N, CA, C and O atoms as a Tripos MOL2 file, in Angstrom:
@<TRIPOS>MOLECULE
protein
  252   251    63     0     0
PROTEIN
NO_CHARGES

@<TRIPOS>ATOM
      1 N          60.5820   32.1110   13.9390 N.3       1 MET1
      2 CA         59.3110   31.4060   14.0190 C.3       1 MET1
      3 C          59.6170   29.9160   14.1780 C.2       1 MET1
      4 O          60.3020   29.3210   13.3460 O.2       1 MET1
      5 N          59.1100   29.3360   15.2370 N.am      2 ASP2
      6 CA         59.3700   27.9200   15.4670 C.3       2 ASP2
      7 C          58.3350   27.0480   14.7590 C.2       2 ASP2
      8 O          57.3820   27.5470   14.1610 O.2       2 ASP2
      9 N          58.5440   25.7610   14.8390 N.am      3 ASN3
     10 CA         57.7120   24.7940   14.1150 C.3       3 ASN3
     11 C          56.2610   24.8170   14.6050 C.2       3 ASN3
     12 O          55.3420   24.7530   13.7900 O.2       3 ASN3
     13 N          56.0440   24.9070   15.8910 N.am      4 GLU4
     14 CA         54.6770   24.8880   16.4240 C.3       4 GLU4
     15 C          53.8790   26.1070   15.9720 C.2       4 GLU4
     16 O          52.6890   25.9950   15.6790 O.2       4 GLU4
     17 N          54.5170   27.2540   15.9150 N.am      5 SER5
     18 CA         53.8270   28.4660   15.4470 C.3       5 SER5
     19 C          53.4670   28.3530   13.9740 C.2       5 SER5
     20 O          52.3880   28.7710   13.5550 O.2       5 SER5
     21 N          54.3770   27.7880   13.1960 N.am      6 LEU6
     22 CA         54.1160   27.6160   11.7720 C.3       6 LEU6
     23 C          52.9910   26.6160   11.5250 C.2       6 LEU6
     24 O          52.1550   26.8240   10.6450 O.2       6 LEU6
     25 N          52.9670   25.5450   12.2880 N.am      7 VAL7
     26 CA         51.8910   24.5480   12.1660 C.3       7 VAL7
     27 C          50.5580   25.1650   12.5650 C.2       7 VAL7
     28 O          49.5540   24.9510   11.8860 O.2       7 VAL7
     29 N          50.5300   25.9340   13.6630 N.am      8 TRP8
     30 CA         49.2940   26.5920   14.1060 C.3       8 TRP8
     31 C          48.7960   27.5670   13.0500 C.2       8 TRP8
     32 O          47.5990   27.6240   12.7650 O.2       8 TRP8
     33 N          49.7220   28.3420   12.4650 N.am      9 LEU9
     34 CA         49.3450   29.3110   11.4440 C.3       9 LEU9
     35 C          48.7850   28.6240   10.2040 C.2       9 LEU9
     36 O          47.7860   29.0750    9.6440 O.2       9 LEU9
     37 N          49.4190   27.5390    9.7710 N.am     10 SER10
     38 CA         48.9360   26.8550    8.5730 C.3      10 SER10
     39 C          47.5930   26.1670    8.8220 C.2      10 SER10
     40 O          46.7360   26.1460    7.9390 O.2      10 SER10
     41 N          47.4080   25.6120   10.0010 N.am     11 LYS11
     42 CA         46.1170   24.9910   10.3180 C.3      11 LYS11
     43 C          45.0050   26.0330   10.4020 C.2      11 LYS11
     44 O          43.8960   25.7980    9.9220 O.2      11 LYS11
     45 N          45.2970   27.1740   11.0040 N.am     12 SER12
     46 CA         44.3010   28.2370   11.1070 C.3      12 SER12
     47 C          43.9560   28.7990    9.7360 C.2      12 SER12
     48 O          42.7840   29.0130    9.4270 O.2      12 SER12
     49 N          44.9710   29.0390    8.9160 N.am     13 PHE13
     50 CA         44.7210   29.5440    7.5720 C.3      13 PHE13
     51 C          43.9000   28.5400    6.7610 C.2      13 PHE13
     52 O          42.9670   28.9240    6.0550 O.2      13 PHE13
     53 N          44.2430   27.2670    6.8610 N.am     14 GLY14
     54 CA         43.4950   26.2420    6.1360 C.3      14 GLY14
     55 C          42.0490   26.1590    6.5850 C.2      14 GLY14
     56 O          41.1500   25.9860    5.7620 O.2      14 GLY14
     57 N          41.8220   26.2790    7.8740 N.am     15 LEU15
     58 CA         40.4540   26.2360    8.3990 C.3      15 LEU15
     59 C          39.6220   27.3930    7.8640 C.2      15 LEU15
     60 O          38.5120   27.1890    7.3710 O.2      15 LEU15
     61 N          40.1590   28.6120    7.9610 N.am     16 PHE16
     62 CA         39.4120   29.7760    7.4840 C.3      16 PHE16
     63 C          39.2530   29.7680    5.9730 C.2      16 PHE16
     64 O          38.2440   30.2410    5.4500 O.2      16 PHE16
     65 N          40.2430   29.2340    5.2700 N.am     17 TYR17
     66 CA         40.1510   29.1090    3.8120 C.3      17 TYR17
     67 C          39.0170   28.1690    3.4280 C.2      17 TYR17
     68 O          38.2260   28.4920    2.5420 O.2      17 TYR17
     69 N          38.9250   27.0230    4.0730 N.am     18 LEU18
     70 CA         37.8640   26.0690    3.7390 C.3      18 LEU18
     71 C          36.4830   26.5830    4.1460 C.2      18 LEU18
     72 O          35.5050   26.3300    3.4440 O.2      18 LEU18
     73 N          36.3890   27.2930    5.2550 N.am     19 ILE19
     74 CA         35.1070   27.8770    5.6610 C.3      19 ILE19
     75 C          34.6610   28.9140    4.6380 C.2      19 ILE19
     76 O          33.5020   28.9250    4.2240 O.2      19 ILE19
     77 N          35.5840   29.7880    4.2290 N.am     20 ALA20
     78 CA         35.2460   30.8220    3.2380 C.3      20 ALA20
     79 C          34.8630   30.1930    1.9030 C.2      20 ALA20
     80 O          33.9080   30.6330    1.2630 O.2      20 ALA20
     81 N          35.5920   29.1790    1.4840 N.am     21 LEU21
     82 CA         35.2840   28.5000    0.2220 C.3      21 LEU21
     83 C          33.9120   27.8280    0.2790 C.2      21 LEU21
     84 O          33.1670   27.8610   -0.7010 O.2      21 LEU21
     85 N          33.5750   27.2250    1.4070 N.am     22 SER22
     86 CA         32.2620   26.5880    1.5580 C.3      22 SER22
     87 C          31.1400   27.6130    1.4960 C.2      22 SER22
     88 O          30.1050   27.3640    0.8780 O.2      22 SER22
     89 N          31.3370   28.7540    2.1260 N.am     23 ILE23
     90 CA         30.3220   29.8110    2.0960 C.3      23 ILE23
     91 C          30.1320   30.3230    0.6730 C.2      23 ILE23
     92 O          29.0010   30.5580    0.2460 O.2      23 ILE23
     93 N          31.2180   30.4950   -0.0610 N.am     24 ILE24
     94 CA         31.1310   30.9650   -1.4550 C.3      24 ILE24
     95 C          30.4000   29.9520   -2.3200 C.2      24 ILE24
     96 O          29.5730   30.3350   -3.1470 O.2      24 ILE24
     97 N          30.6870   28.6710   -2.1460 N.am     25 ILE25
     98 CA         30.0380   27.6310   -2.9530 C.3      25 ILE25
     99 C          28.5420   27.5590   -2.6460 C.2      25 ILE25
    100 O          27.7330   27.4390   -3.5660 O.2      25 ILE25
    101 N          28.1650   27.6290   -1.3800 N.am     26 VAL26
    102 CA         26.7430   27.5860   -1.0110 C.3      26 VAL26
    103 C          26.0240   28.8270   -1.5240 C.2      26 VAL26
    104 O          24.8930   28.7330   -2.0010 O.2      26 VAL26
    105 N          26.6640   29.9820   -1.4310 N.am     27 ALA27
    106 CA         26.0480   31.2100   -1.9400 C.3      27 ALA27
    107 C          25.8470   31.1180   -3.4510 C.2      27 ALA27
    108 O          24.8120   31.5480   -3.9620 O.2      27 ALA27
    109 N          26.8110   30.5710   -4.1640 N.am     28 TYR28
    110 CA         26.6710   30.4150   -5.6140 C.3      28 TYR28
    111 C          25.5380   29.4430   -5.9560 C.2      28 TYR28
    112 O          24.7710   29.6830   -6.8890 O.2      28 TYR28
    113 N          25.4360   28.3620   -5.2100 N.am     29 ALA29
    114 CA         24.4080   27.3570   -5.4980 C.3      29 ALA29
    115 C          23.0010   27.8870   -5.2340 C.2      29 ALA29
    116 O          22.0610   27.5120   -5.9360 O.2      29 ALA29
    117 N          22.8430   28.7460   -4.2390 N.am     30 TYR30
    118 CA         21.5240   29.2620   -3.8970 C.3      30 TYR30
    119 C          21.2500   30.6570   -4.4310 C.2      30 TYR30
    120 O          20.2270   31.2500   -4.0910 O.2      30 TYR30
    121 N          22.1400   31.2000   -5.2610 N.am     31 TRP31
    122 CA         21.9270   32.5280   -5.8320 C.3      31 TRP31
    123 C          20.7090   32.4770   -6.7550 C.2      31 TRP31
    124 O          20.6390   31.5850   -7.6010 O.2      31 TRP31
    125 N          19.7550   33.3870   -6.6290 N.am     32 PRO32
    126 CA         18.5040   33.3010   -7.4000 C.3      32 PRO32
    127 C          18.7030   33.3130   -8.9200 C.2      32 PRO32
    128 O          17.9380   32.6650   -9.6330 O.2      32 PRO32
    129 N          19.6840   34.0140   -9.4220 N.am     33 SER33
    130 CA         19.8600   34.0750  -10.8810 C.3      33 SER33
    131 C          20.4020   32.7710  -11.4590 C.2      33 SER33
    132 O          20.3580   32.5890  -12.6750 O.2      33 SER33
    133 N          20.9060   31.8630  -10.6400 N.am     34 ASN34
    134 CA         21.4220   30.5850  -11.1220 C.3      34 ASN34
    135 C          20.3490   29.4980  -11.1770 C.2      34 ASN34
    136 O          20.6120   28.3900  -11.6450 O.2      34 ASN34
    137 N          19.1510   29.8060  -10.7040 N.am     35 LYS35
    138 CA         18.0920   28.7940  -10.6230 C.3      35 LYS35
    139 C          17.7290   28.2410  -11.9980 C.2      35 LYS35
    140 O          17.5710   27.0290  -12.1460 O.2      35 LYS35
    141 N          17.5950   29.0940  -12.9950 N.am     36 THR36
    142 CA         17.1940   28.6090  -14.3210 C.3      36 THR36
    143 C          18.2710   27.7100  -14.9190 C.2      36 THR36
    144 O          17.9500   26.7000  -15.5450 O.2      36 THR36
    145 N          19.5290   28.0550  -14.7380 N.am     37 ALA37
    146 CA         20.6090   27.2210  -15.2770 C.3      37 ALA37
    147 C          20.6440   25.8600  -14.5930 C.2      37 ALA37
    148 O          20.8500   24.8410  -15.2530 O.2      37 ALA37
    149 N          20.4430   25.8340  -13.2690 N.am     38 PHE38
    150 CA         20.4390   24.5620  -12.5540 C.3      38 PHE38
    151 C          19.2010   23.7320  -12.8910 C.2      38 PHE38
    152 O          19.2890   22.5080  -12.9780 O.2      38 PHE38
    153 N          18.0590   24.3720  -13.0800 N.am     39 ASP39
    154 CA         16.8550   23.6420  -13.4780 C.3      39 ASP39
    155 C          17.0170   23.0260  -14.8640 C.2      39 ASP39
    156 O          16.6160   21.8830  -15.0850 O.2      39 ASP39
    157 N          17.5970   23.7690  -15.7890 N.am     40 GLN40
    158 CA         17.8370   23.2240  -17.1300 C.3      40 GLN40
    159 C          18.8220   22.0680  -17.0870 C.2      40 GLN40
    160 O          18.6440   21.0800  -17.8000 O.2      40 GLN40
    161 N          19.8430   22.1750  -16.2750 N.am     41 ALA41
    162 CA         20.8220   21.0900  -16.1570 C.3      41 ALA41
    163 C          20.1940   19.8440  -15.5420 C.2      41 ALA41
    164 O          20.5300   18.7250  -15.9290 O.2      41 ALA41
    165 N          19.2910   20.0290  -14.5950 N.am     42 ALA42
    166 CA         18.6380   18.8830  -13.9620 C.3      42 ALA42
    167 C          17.7170   18.1610  -14.9310 C.2      42 ALA42
    168 O          17.5980   16.9370  -14.8730 O.2      42 ALA42
    169 N          17.0700   18.8950  -15.8150 N.am     43 LEU43
    170 CA         16.1490   18.2840  -16.7640 C.3      43 LEU43
    171 C          16.8440   17.7950  -18.0310 C.2      43 LEU43
    172 O          16.2660   17.0020  -18.7740 O.2      43 LEU43
    173 N          18.0540   18.2410  -18.2920 N.am     44 SER44
    174 CA         18.7160   17.8830  -19.5430 C.3      44 SER44
    175 C          19.1270   16.4210  -19.5890 C.2      44 SER44
    176 O          19.2910   15.8700  -20.6780 O.2      44 SER44
    177 N          19.2970   15.7770  -18.4440 N.am     45 ILE45
    178 CA         19.7050   14.3820  -18.4730 C.3      45 ILE45
    179 C          18.5500   13.4560  -18.8270 C.2      45 ILE45
    180 O          18.7690   12.3030  -19.1960 O.2      45 ILE45
    181 N          17.3310   13.9490  -18.7170 N.am     46 LEU46
    182 CA         16.1810   13.1130  -19.0240 C.3      46 LEU46
    183 C          15.9850   12.9560  -20.5280 C.2      46 LEU46
    184 O          15.6830   11.8590  -20.9960 O.2      46 LEU46
    185 N          16.1460   14.0000  -21.2670 N.am     47 GLY47
    186 CA         15.9760   13.9290  -22.7160 C.3      47 GLY47
    187 C          14.5310   13.7090  -23.1180 C.2      47 GLY47
    188 O          13.6130   13.8750  -22.3150 O.2      47 GLY47
    189 N          14.3450   13.3340  -24.3720 N.am     48 ASP48
    190 CA         13.0030   13.0990  -24.8980 C.3      48 ASP48
    191 C          12.5650   11.6470  -24.7510 C.2      48 ASP48
    192 O          11.3700   11.3600  -24.8180 O.2      48 ASP48
    193 N          13.4810   10.7490  -24.5580 N.am     49 ASP49
    194 CA         13.1670    9.3200  -24.4940 C.3      49 ASP49
    195 C          13.1710    8.8270  -23.0500 C.2      49 ASP49
    196 O          13.8670    7.8680  -22.7160 O.2      49 ASP49
    197 N          12.4000    9.4820  -22.2050 N.am     50 ASP50
    198 CA         12.3970    9.0980  -20.8030 C.3      50 ASP50
    199 C          11.2070    8.2190  -20.4270 C.2      50 ASP50
    200 O          10.9690    7.9850  -19.2420 O.2      50 ASP50
    201 N          10.4590    7.7330  -21.4060 N.am     51 SER51
    202 CA          9.3340    6.8580  -21.1090 C.3      51 SER51
    203 C           9.7620    5.4020  -21.3120 C.2      51 SER51
    204 O          10.6860    5.1270  -22.0780 O.2      51 SER51
    205 N           9.0940    4.4750  -20.6300 N.am     52 PRO52
    206 CA          9.4510    3.0690  -20.7950 C.3      52 PRO52
    207 C           9.1210    2.5760  -22.2030 C.2      52 PRO52
    208 O           8.1940    3.0570  -22.8560 O.2      52 PRO52
    209 N           9.8790    1.6410  -22.6260 N.am     53 SER53
    210 CA          9.7010    1.1080  -23.9740 C.3      53 SER53
    211 C           8.5670    0.0870  -23.9940 C.2      53 SER53
    212 O           8.4010   -0.6880  -23.0530 O.2      53 SER53
    213 N           7.7890    0.0950  -25.0750 N.am     54 ASP54
    214 CA          6.6970   -0.8660  -25.2330 C.3      54 ASP54
    215 C           7.0170   -1.9250  -26.2800 C.2      54 ASP54
    216 O           6.1280   -2.6710  -26.6910 O.2      54 ASP54
    217 N           8.2340   -2.0000  -26.7060 N.am     55 ILE55
    218 CA          8.6240   -2.9920  -27.7110 C.3      55 ILE55
    219 C           8.8370   -4.3260  -27.0020 C.2      55 ILE55
    220 O           9.6560   -4.4110  -26.0870 O.2      55 ILE55
    221 N           8.1090   -5.3750  -27.4110 N.am     56 PRO56
    222 CA          8.2030   -6.6710  -26.7170 C.3      56 PRO56
    223 C           9.5930   -7.2970  -26.7950 C.2      56 PRO56
    224 O           9.9810   -8.0230  -25.8810 O.2      56 PRO56
    225 N          10.3460   -7.0390  -27.8510 N.am     57 SER57
    226 CA         11.6500   -7.6770  -27.9840 C.3      57 SER57
    227 C          12.6650   -7.1370  -26.9850 C.2      57 SER57
    228 O          13.6900   -7.7780  -26.7530 O.2      57 SER57
    229 N          12.4130   -5.9980  -26.3980 N.am     58 GLU58
    230 CA         13.3420   -5.4310  -25.4390 C.3      58 GLU58
    231 C          13.0400   -5.8630  -24.0070 C.2      58 GLU58
    232 O          13.7940   -5.5360  -23.0910 O.2      58 GLU58
    233 N          11.9540   -6.5870  -23.8070 N.am     59 ARG59
    234 CA         11.6320   -7.0650  -22.4690 C.3      59 ARG59
    235 C          12.4400   -8.3370  -22.1670 C.2      59 ARG59
    236 O          12.7680   -9.0960  -23.0780 O.2      59 ARG59
    237 N          12.7510   -8.5580  -20.9190 N.am     60 PRO60
    238 CA         13.4950   -9.7810  -20.5710 C.3      60 PRO60
    239 C          12.7150  -11.0290  -20.9270 C.2      60 PRO60
    240 O          11.4840  -11.0280  -20.8960 O.2      60 PRO60
    241 N          13.4170  -12.0810  -21.2620 N.am     61 SER61
    242 CA         12.7670  -13.3270  -21.6960 C.3      61 SER61
    243 C          12.1670  -14.0890  -20.5260 C.2      61 SER61
    244 O          11.3210  -14.9550  -20.7490 O.2      61 SER61
    245 N          12.5540  -13.8150  -19.3170 N.am     62 TRP62
    246 CA         12.0480  -14.5400  -18.1780 C.3      62 TRP62
    247 C          10.6640  -14.0930  -17.7360 C.2      62 TRP62
    248 O          10.0800  -14.7130  -16.8480 O.2      62 TRP62
    249 N          10.1300  -13.0520  -18.3190 N.am     63 ARG63
    250 CA          8.7860  -12.5910  -17.9390 C.3      63 ARG63
    251 C           7.7220  -13.3730  -18.5960 C.2      63 ARG63
    252 O           6.5400  -13.1090  -18.3810 O.2      63 ARG63
@<TRIPOS>BOND
     1     1     2 1
     2     2     3 1
     3     3     4 2
     4     3     5 am
     5     5     6 1
     6     6     7 1
     7     7     8 2
     8     7     9 am
     9     9    10 1
    10    10    11 1
    11    11    12 2
    12    11    13 am
    13    13    14 1
    14    14    15 1
    15    15    16 2
    16    15    17 am
    17    17    18 1
    18    18    19 1
    19    19    20 2
    20    19    21 am
    21    21    22 1
    22    22    23 1
    23    23    24 2
    24    23    25 am
    25    25    26 1
    26    26    27 1
    27    27    28 2
    28    27    29 am
    29    29    30 1
    30    30    31 1
    31    31    32 2
    32    31    33 am
    33    33    34 1
    34    34    35 1
    35    35    36 2
    36    35    37 am
    37    37    38 1
    38    38    39 1
    39    39    40 2
    40    39    41 am
    41    41    42 1
    42    42    43 1
    43    43    44 2
    44    43    45 am
    45    45    46 1
    46    46    47 1
    47    47    48 2
    48    47    49 am
    49    49    50 1
    50    50    51 1
    51    51    52 2
    52    51    53 am
    53    53    54 1
    54    54    55 1
    55    55    56 2
    56    55    57 am
    57    57    58 1
    58    58    59 1
    59    59    60 2
    60    59    61 am
    61    61    62 1
    62    62    63 1
    63    63    64 2
    64    63    65 am
    65    65    66 1
    66    66    67 1
    67    67    68 2
    68    67    69 am
    69    69    70 1
    70    70    71 1
    71    71    72 2
    72    71    73 am
    73    73    74 1
    74    74    75 1
    75    75    76 2
    76    75    77 am
    77    77    78 1
    78    78    79 1
    79    79    80 2
    80    79    81 am
    81    81    82 1
    82    82    83 1
    83    83    84 2
    84    83    85 am
    85    85    86 1
    86    86    87 1
    87    87    88 2
    88    87    89 am
    89    89    90 1
    90    90    91 1
    91    91    92 2
    92    91    93 am
    93    93    94 1
    94    94    95 1
    95    95    96 2
    96    95    97 am
    97    97    98 1
    98    98    99 1
    99    99   100 2
   100    99   101 am
   101   101   102 1
   102   102   103 1
   103   103   104 2
   104   103   105 am
   105   105   106 1
   106   106   107 1
   107   107   108 2
   108   107   109 am
   109   109   110 1
   110   110   111 1
   111   111   112 2
   112   111   113 am
   113   113   114 1
   114   114   115 1
   115   115   116 2
   116   115   117 am
   117   117   118 1
   118   118   119 1
   119   119   120 2
   120   119   121 am
   121   121   122 1
   122   122   123 1
   123   123   124 2
   124   123   125 am
   125   125   126 1
   126   126   127 1
   127   127   128 2
   128   127   129 am
   129   129   130 1
   130   130   131 1
   131   131   132 2
   132   131   133 am
   133   133   134 1
   134   134   135 1
   135   135   136 2
   136   135   137 am
   137   137   138 1
   138   138   139 1
   139   139   140 2
   140   139   141 am
   141   141   142 1
   142   142   143 1
   143   143   144 2
   144   143   145 am
   145   145   146 1
   146   146   147 1
   147   147   148 2
   148   147   149 am
   149   149   150 1
   150   150   151 1
   151   151   152 2
   152   151   153 am
   153   153   154 1
   154   154   155 1
   155   155   156 2
   156   155   157 am
   157   157   158 1
   158   158   159 1
   159   159   160 2
   160   159   161 am
   161   161   162 1
   162   162   163 1
   163   163   164 2
   164   163   165 am
   165   165   166 1
   166   166   167 1
   167   167   168 2
   168   167   169 am
   169   169   170 1
   170   170   171 1
   171   171   172 2
   172   171   173 am
   173   173   174 1
   174   174   175 1
   175   175   176 2
   176   175   177 am
   177   177   178 1
   178   178   179 1
   179   179   180 2
   180   179   181 am
   181   181   182 1
   182   182   183 1
   183   183   184 2
   184   183   185 am
   185   185   186 1
   186   186   187 1
   187   187   188 2
   188   187   189 am
   189   189   190 1
   190   190   191 1
   191   191   192 2
   192   191   193 am
   193   193   194 1
   194   194   195 1
   195   195   196 2
   196   195   197 am
   197   197   198 1
   198   198   199 1
   199   199   200 2
   200   199   201 am
   201   201   202 1
   202   202   203 1
   203   203   204 2
   204   203   205 am
   205   205   206 1
   206   206   207 1
   207   207   208 2
   208   207   209 am
   209   209   210 1
   210   210   211 1
   211   211   212 2
   212   211   213 am
   213   213   214 1
   214   214   215 1
   215   215   216 2
   216   215   217 am
   217   217   218 1
   218   218   219 1
   219   219   220 2
   220   219   221 am
   221   221   222 1
   222   222   223 1
   223   223   224 2
   224   223   225 am
   225   225   226 1
   226   226   227 1
   227   227   228 2
   228   227   229 am
   229   229   230 1
   230   230   231 1
   231   231   232 2
   232   231   233 am
   233   233   234 1
   234   234   235 1
   235   235   236 2
   236   235   237 am
   237   237   238 1
   238   238   239 1
   239   239   240 2
   240   239   241 am
   241   241   242 1
   242   242   243 1
   243   243   244 2
   244   243   245 am
   245   245   246 1
   246   246   247 1
   247   247   248 2
   248   247   249 am
   249   249   250 1
   250   250   251 1
   251   251   252 2
@<TRIPOS>SUBSTRUCTURE
     1 MET1         2 RESIDUE 1 A MET
     2 ASP2         6 RESIDUE 1 A ASP
     3 ASN3        10 RESIDUE 1 A ASN
     4 GLU4        14 RESIDUE 1 A GLU
     5 SER5        18 RESIDUE 1 A SER
     6 LEU6        22 RESIDUE 1 A LEU
     7 VAL7        26 RESIDUE 1 A VAL
     8 TRP8        30 RESIDUE 1 A TRP
     9 LEU9        34 RESIDUE 1 A LEU
    10 SER10       38 RESIDUE 1 A SER
    11 LYS11       42 RESIDUE 1 A LYS
    12 SER12       46 RESIDUE 1 A SER
    13 PHE13       50 RESIDUE 1 A PHE
    14 GLY14       54 RESIDUE 1 A GLY
    15 LEU15       58 RESIDUE 1 A LEU
    16 PHE16       62 RESIDUE 1 A PHE
    17 TYR17       66 RESIDUE 1 A TYR
    18 LEU18       70 RESIDUE 1 A LEU
    19 ILE19       74 RESIDUE 1 A ILE
    20 ALA20       78 RESIDUE 1 A ALA
    21 LEU21       82 RESIDUE 1 A LEU
    22 SER22       86 RESIDUE 1 A SER
    23 ILE23       90 RESIDUE 1 A ILE
    24 ILE24       94 RESIDUE 1 A ILE
    25 ILE25       98 RESIDUE 1 A ILE
    26 VAL26      102 RESIDUE 1 A VAL
    27 ALA27      106 RESIDUE 1 A ALA
    28 TYR28      110 RESIDUE 1 A TYR
    29 ALA29      114 RESIDUE 1 A ALA
    30 TYR30      118 RESIDUE 1 A TYR
    31 TRP31      122 RESIDUE 1 A TRP
    32 PRO32      126 RESIDUE 1 A PRO
    33 SER33      130 RESIDUE 1 A SER
    34 ASN34      134 RESIDUE 1 A ASN
    35 LYS35      138 RESIDUE 1 A LYS
    36 THR36      142 RESIDUE 1 A THR
    37 ALA37      146 RESIDUE 1 A ALA
    38 PHE38      150 RESIDUE 1 A PHE
    39 ASP39      154 RESIDUE 1 A ASP
    40 GLN40      158 RESIDUE 1 A GLN
    41 ALA41      162 RESIDUE 1 A ALA
    42 ALA42      166 RESIDUE 1 A ALA
    43 LEU43      170 RESIDUE 1 A LEU
    44 SER44      174 RESIDUE 1 A SER
    45 ILE45      178 RESIDUE 1 A ILE
    46 LEU46      182 RESIDUE 1 A LEU
    47 GLY47      186 RESIDUE 1 A GLY
    48 ASP48      190 RESIDUE 1 A ASP
    49 ASP49      194 RESIDUE 1 A ASP
    50 ASP50      198 RESIDUE 1 A ASP
    51 SER51      202 RESIDUE 1 A SER
    52 PRO52      206 RESIDUE 1 A PRO
    53 SER53      210 RESIDUE 1 A SER
    54 ASP54      214 RESIDUE 1 A ASP
    55 ILE55      218 RESIDUE 1 A ILE
    56 PRO56      222 RESIDUE 1 A PRO
    57 SER57      226 RESIDUE 1 A SER
    58 GLU58      230 RESIDUE 1 A GLU
    59 ARG59      234 RESIDUE 1 A ARG
    60 PRO60      238 RESIDUE 1 A PRO
    61 SER61      242 RESIDUE 1 A SER
    62 TRP62      246 RESIDUE 1 A TRP
    63 ARG63      250 RESIDUE 1 A ARG
């Protein structure tokens, strides 16, 4: 096996590997049973203190 054949084989394998991996990742992200877990993760960063503060001391002094 010469160098050009080995390079072609590795490039082809890498291409098909990345295509297959991308398809698996997209299928996992859009799988219907994962929707609740992703929705909970999206809302978990907000927490309970997601409203603006009304305490005057926390407002900038330039206002």
